[in-house]
C-alpha positions as CSV (number, residue, x, y, z in Angstrom):
1,X,0.1,0.1,-0.2
2,X,2.9,2.4,0.7
3,X,4.2,1.8,-2.9
4,X,0.7,2.7,-4.5
5,X,0.4,5.7,-2.2
6,X,3.9,6.8,-3.2
7,X,3.4,6.4,-6.9
8,X,0.1,8.5,-6.4
9,X,1.8,11.4,-4.8
10,X,4.9,11.4,-7.5
11,X,2.1,11.6,-10.1
12,X,0.2,14.4,-8.6
13,X,3.4,16.3,-7.8
14,X,4.7,15.6,-11.3
15,X,1.3,16.8,-12.7
16,X,1.3,20.0,-10.7
17,X,4.8,21.0,-11.5
18,X,4.2,20.3,-15.3
19,X,1.2,22.6,-15.2
20,X,2.8,25.2,-13.2
21,X,6.0,25.1,-15.6
22,X,3.6,25.5,-18.8
23,X,1.8,28.4,-16.9
24,X,4.9,30.1,-16.1
25,X,6.5,29.9,-19.9
26,X,3.1,31.2,-21.1
27,X,3.2,34.2,-18.6
28,X,6.8,35.0,-19.6
29,X,5.8,34.9,-23.4
30,X,2.9,37.1,-22.8
31,X,5.3,39.8,-20.9
32,X,7.9,39.5,-23.7
33,X,5.4,39.9,-26.5
34,X,4.8,43.6,-27.7
35,X,1.6,45.2,-26.6
36,X,-1.1,45.5,-29.8
37,X,-0.6,49.1,-29.8
38,X,3.1,49.1,-30.0
39,X,3.0,46.1,-32.8
40,X,0.6,48.3,-35.0
41,X,2.9,51.3,-34.7
42,X,5.6,49.5,-36.2
43,X,3.7,49.7,-39.8
44,X,2.9,53.2,-41.3
45,X,1.0,53.4,-44.4
46,X,2.0,56.3,-46.8
47,X,-0.6,57.1,-49.5
48,X,1.8,59.0,-52.1
49,X,-0.9,60.3,-54.0
50,X,-1.6,63.1,-51.4
51,X,1.9,64.3,-51.7
52,X,1.1,66.7,-54.7
53,X,3.3,69.9,-54.3
54,X,6.7,69.9,-56.1
55,X,9.8,70.7,-53.7
56,X,7.6,70.7,-50.5
57,X,8.8,68.8,-47.4
58,X,6.2,66.7,-45.8
59,X,6.7,65.2,-42.7
60,X,5.2,61.8,-41.4
61,X,6.3,59.9,-38.2
62,X,7.1,56.2,-38.3
63,X,8.3,54.5,-35.0
64,X,8.8,57.9,-33.4
65,X,11.1,58.9,-36.1
66,X,10.6,61.9,-38.6
67,X,10.0,60.9,-42.2
68,X,10.9,63.5,-44.9
69,X,9.1,63.0,-48.4
70,X,9.5,65.6,-51.3
71,X,8.1,65.1,-54.7
72,X,10.8,66.3,-57.0
73,X,9.9,68.7,-59.8
74,X,11.5,68.3,-63.5
75,X,14.2,70.8,-62.7
76,X,15.2,68.7,-59.8
77,X,15.3,65.6,-61.9
78,X,17.3,67.7,-64.4
79,X,19.8,68.7,-61.9
80,X,20.0,64.9,-60.6
81,X,21.2,63.9,-64.0
82,X,23.6,66.8,-64.7
83,X,27.2,66.4,-64.9
84,X,28.0,68.5,-61.9
85,X,26.1,66.3,-59.6
86,X,29.0,64.1,-58.0
87,X,26.3,62.0,-56.3
88,X,24.5,61.2,-59.5
89,X,24.3,57.4,-59.3
90,X,23.3,57.2,-55.7
91,X,20.6,60.2,-56.2
92,X,19.1,58.2,-58.8
93,X,19.0,55.0,-57.0
94,X,17.5,56.5,-54.0
95,X,14.4,57.9,-55.8
96,X,11.1,56.2,-55.2
97,X,9.3,56.4,-58.5
98,X,5.4,56.1,-58.5
99,X,3.3,57.0,-61.5
100,X,6.3,58.7,-63.3
101,X,6.9,60.8,-60.2
102,X,10.0,60.7,-58.3
103,X,10.0,60.9,-54.5
104,X,12.6,61.3,-51.9
105,X,11.4,59.3,-48.8
106,X,13.9,58.9,-45.6
107,X,14.3,59.2,-42.1
108,X,14.8,62.9,-41.5
109,X,17.7,62.3,-38.7
110,X,21.0,63.7,-39.4
111,X,23.4,60.7,-39.4
112,X,26.3,62.7,-37.7
113,X,24.6,63.3,-34.2
114,X,21.0,62.6,-34.6
115,X,19.7,66.2,-35.2
116,X,16.7,67.0,-37.5
117,X,17.9,69.1,-40.3
118,X,15.8,71.9,-41.9
119,X,14.8,71.8,-45.4
120,X,15.3,75.1,-47.1
121,X,13.2,74.8,-50.4
122,X,14.9,77.9,-52.0
123,X,18.2,76.3,-52.2
124,X,16.6,72.7,-52.6
125,X,18.8,71.0,-49.6
126,X,18.6,70.3,-45.9
127,X,20.9,72.1,-43.5
128,X,21.4,70.7,-40.1
129,X,22.0,73.7,-37.5
130,X,23.9,71.9,-35.0
131,X,27.3,71.0,-36.8
132,X,26.7,72.5,-40.4
133,X,26.3,69.4,-42.3
134,X,24.2,69.6,-45.4
135,X,22.3,67.3,-47.9
136,X,20.9,67.8,-51.4
137,X,17.4,67.1,-52.3
138,X,18.1,63.3,-52.6
139,X,19.3,63.0,-49.1
140,X,23.1,62.6,-49.8
141,X,25.7,64.5,-47.9
142,X,27.0,67.7,-49.6
143,X,29.0,69.1,-46.6
144,X,30.4,66.9,-43.9
145,X,30.5,66.4,-40.9
146,X,27.6,63.9,-41.7
147,X,29.1,60.7,-42.6
148,X,26.3,59.5,-45.2
149,X,23.0,60.2,-46.6
150,X,19.7,60.1,-44.7
151,X,18.8,56.6,-44.2
152,X,15.8,55.0,-46.0
153,X,13.4,53.2,-43.9
154,X,12.3,49.6,-44.8
155,X,9.1,49.6,-46.9
156,X,7.1,47.5,-49.0
157,X,5.1,49.1,-52.1
158,X,1.4,48.2,-52.6
159,X,0.3,50.2,-55.9
160,X,0.4,54.0,-54.9
161,X,1.1,53.2,-51.2
162,X,4.3,52.5,-49.4
163,X,4.2,50.6,-46.0
164,X,7.0,51.4,-43.8
165,X,8.5,48.7,-41.6
166,X,8.1,46.0,-44.2
167,X,11.1,44.6,-46.0
168,X,10.9,44.1,-49.9
169,X,12.9,43.3,-52.7
170,X,12.8,47.0,-53.8
171,X,14.1,48.0,-50.4
172,X,16.9,45.0,-50.4
173,X,18.1,46.5,-53.9
174,X,18.7,50.1,-52.1
175,X,20.6,48.2,-49.4
176,X,22.6,46.4,-51.8
177,X,23.4,49.5,-54.0
178,X,24.6,51.2,-50.7
179,X,22.0,53.7,-51.1
180,X,21.1,53.4,-47.5
181,X,22.7,51.7,-44.4
182,X,19.6,51.6,-42.4
183,X,19.1,48.5,-40.7
184,X,15.7,49.3,-38.9
């Protein structure tokens, strides 16, 4: 009888322990999962048809970071392809083209120390007031100390919309061509 009682107690103890372990693991997983609101904030959809003005800075927010969007005019496109543009290859590869319109879409944070540069539409460039870095209208550095151009957030194209936060072959092409170093 002692053996039967001992086996019963062992099985009960084993069952209670197993249930406790499963409950603990479930609770730990729940605490590690992001809240639904935070998970939803990871993606931002941009309808590119609403950006109609040329040479105008539009700002959106993605994951707490400013996203700069500029619709490029025909004169800007001519400047990009001119012989005096030393960043020609990267400027063209950084454009997002939707319905024959060229857009700059980048994270608007200076790659030097993380400031937010101001867009000067009359000069078609960005100027960072903190340390004097300057960027052209394609987001490339024209005056140091910034080490590289603005980063481009990961995006997926869906017709006339861009979904920020999703990886896509189009974005991977930008990374491969060194048009962005962003790994967000």
